[in-house]
C-alpha positions as CSV (number, residue, x, y, z in Angstrom):
1,M,122.2,209.9,237.4
2,T,123.2,206.7,235.9
3,P,125.8,206.9,233.1
4,P,124.7,205.0,230.0
5,G,126.7,202.0,229.0
6,V,127.7,200.6,232.4
7,H,127.9,196.8,232.0
8,L,129.8,193.8,233.4
9,R,132.3,191.9,231.4
10,E,134.3,188.7,232.1
11,I,138.0,189.2,232.9
12,T,140.1,187.7,230.1
13,D,143.7,187.8,229.1
14,A,142.8,190.7,226.8
15,N,141.6,193.0,229.6
16,R,143.2,191.6,232.8
17,D,146.1,194.1,232.9
18,A,143.7,197.1,232.4
19,V,141.4,195.8,235.1
20,R,144.3,195.2,237.5
21,A,145.4,198.8,237.0
22,L,142.2,200.2,238.5
23,R,142.8,202.1,241.8
24,V,140.6,203.6,244.5
25,R,141.5,206.8,246.2
26,R,144.3,206.7,248.8
27,D,141.8,207.3,251.6
28,Q,139.7,204.3,250.4
29,R,142.5,201.7,250.3
30,Q,141.9,200.6,253.9
31,F,138.3,199.6,252.9
32,V,138.9,197.6,249.7
33,A,141.6,195.4,248.4
34,S,143.1,195.8,245.0
35,V,141.9,193.9,242.0
36,A,145.2,192.0,241.9
37,K,144.8,190.9,245.5
38,S,141.1,190.0,244.9
39,L,141.9,187.8,241.9
40,K,144.6,186.0,244.0
41,Q,142.1,185.5,246.9
42,A,139.6,184.1,244.4
43,A,142.1,181.7,243.0
44,R,143.1,180.5,246.6
45,S,139.4,180.2,247.7
46,P,137.5,178.0,245.1
47,E,135.3,176.8,248.0
48,A,133.9,180.4,248.2
49,H,132.6,180.0,244.6
50,P,134.1,183.4,243.5
51,W,132.3,185.1,240.7
52,Y,133.9,188.3,239.4
53,R,133.5,190.8,236.6
54,A,135.1,194.0,235.3
55,V,132.8,197.0,235.3
56,Y,132.9,198.8,232.0
57,L,131.7,202.2,230.9
58,G,131.4,201.8,227.2
59,D,134.7,200.2,226.2
60,E,136.7,201.3,229.2
61,P,137.1,199.3,232.4
62,V,136.2,201.5,235.3
63,G,135.5,199.1,238.2
64,F,135.5,195.6,239.6
65,V,133.0,193.4,241.5
66,M,133.5,190.0,243.1
67,L,130.9,187.9,244.8
68,S,130.9,184.6,246.7
69,W,128.2,182.9,244.7
70,K,126.3,180.4,246.8
71,P,129.3,178.7,248.5
72,S,128.7,175.1,249.5
73,A,130.0,175.6,253.0
74,G,130.7,178.3,255.6
75,P,128.6,181.1,257.2
76,Y,127.3,182.2,253.8
77,K,126.5,178.7,252.5
78,G,124.0,179.0,249.7
79,R,123.9,182.8,249.8
80,H,125.2,185.6,247.6
81,F,127.8,187.8,249.2
82,I,129.5,190.8,247.6
83,W,133.2,190.2,248.4
84,R,134.6,193.2,246.6
85,L,133.2,196.3,244.8
86,L,135.4,199.1,243.6
87,V,135.2,201.9,241.1
88,D,138.4,203.5,239.9
89,K,139.2,206.8,241.5
90,H,138.9,208.7,238.2
91,H,135.3,207.4,237.7
92,Q,133.7,207.8,241.2
93,R,130.7,209.9,242.0
94,R,129.1,209.3,238.6
95,G,126.6,206.6,239.5
96,I,128.8,203.7,238.4
97,G,128.8,201.9,241.7
98,R,125.1,202.3,242.1
99,E,124.4,200.9,238.6
100,T,126.8,198.0,239.3
101,L,124.9,197.2,242.5
102,S,121.6,197.3,240.5
103,Q,122.9,194.9,237.9
104,I,124.4,192.6,240.6
105,A,121.1,192.6,242.6
106,A,119.2,191.8,239.4
107,L,121.5,188.8,238.6
108,V,121.3,187.5,242.2
109,R,117.6,187.9,242.3
110,A,117.2,186.1,238.9
111,D,119.2,183.2,240.5
112,G,116.4,182.8,243.0
113,A,117.9,184.7,246.0
114,T,115.8,186.6,248.5
115,E,118.7,188.7,249.7
116,L,122.2,190.0,248.9
117,L,124.8,190.3,251.6
118,T,128.0,192.3,251.9
119,S,130.2,193.7,254.7
120,Y,132.4,196.7,255.4
121,D,135.2,197.7,257.7
122,P,134.0,200.6,259.9
123,G,136.1,203.8,260.0
124,D,136.3,207.3,258.8
125,G,135.2,207.3,255.1
126,E,133.6,203.9,255.3
127,P,131.2,202.8,252.5
128,W,128.2,202.4,254.8
129,P,126.4,205.6,253.5
130,F,126.7,204.2,249.9
131,Y,125.2,200.9,250.9
132,Q,122.5,202.5,253.1
133,K,121.3,204.7,250.3
134,F,120.9,201.6,248.2
135,G,118.7,199.9,250.8
136,F,121.2,197.6,252.7
137,E,120.6,197.2,256.4
138,P,122.9,195.8,259.1
139,T,122.2,192.2,260.1
140,G,123.7,192.6,263.5
141,E,126.5,190.2,262.6
142,I,130.2,190.9,262.6
143,D,132.5,188.9,260.4
144,D,136.2,189.2,260.9
145,G,135.7,192.7,262.3
146,E,133.4,193.8,259.4
147,I,129.8,194.8,259.8
148,V,127.5,192.5,257.7
149,L,124.8,194.1,255.6
150,R,121.7,192.7,253.9
151,L,119.6,193.9,251.0
152,V,116.3,192.1,251.1
153,F,114.5,191.7,247.8
154,P,110.7,192.3,247.9
155,D,108.4,189.4,247.1
156,R,107.7,189.1,243.4
């Protein structure tokens, strides 16, 4: 079930602190960096073409997503790669992550992409089942110890 009102918003001075305050469950921390760390990495890595948004449910920030949007160099040159995706611990298991992925996939596809990539660190409680249900498949590649996944978009 998808909660109504899930949408993406730019992060501004007005909402930055509320978005930075989002937290995953303790057992998920090994798999996803905080919003604050993600924003710092984005600032330090302009070559990755970071694109990030807060995930909102109505007027409340409930998550964060960051992509490397068609970087001009590196192993993902010209491709779209989900760098971070998190839903706050108080809002999980309500379809917000799935709806966020749907919206991201639609944006990436509208940009002319034929696929969307991401990766995950394997371990107990890993996000692989979430991505698998959405249709992602392993590429066979490993990037910095993480398993790379691909969602292929059907021909239009």
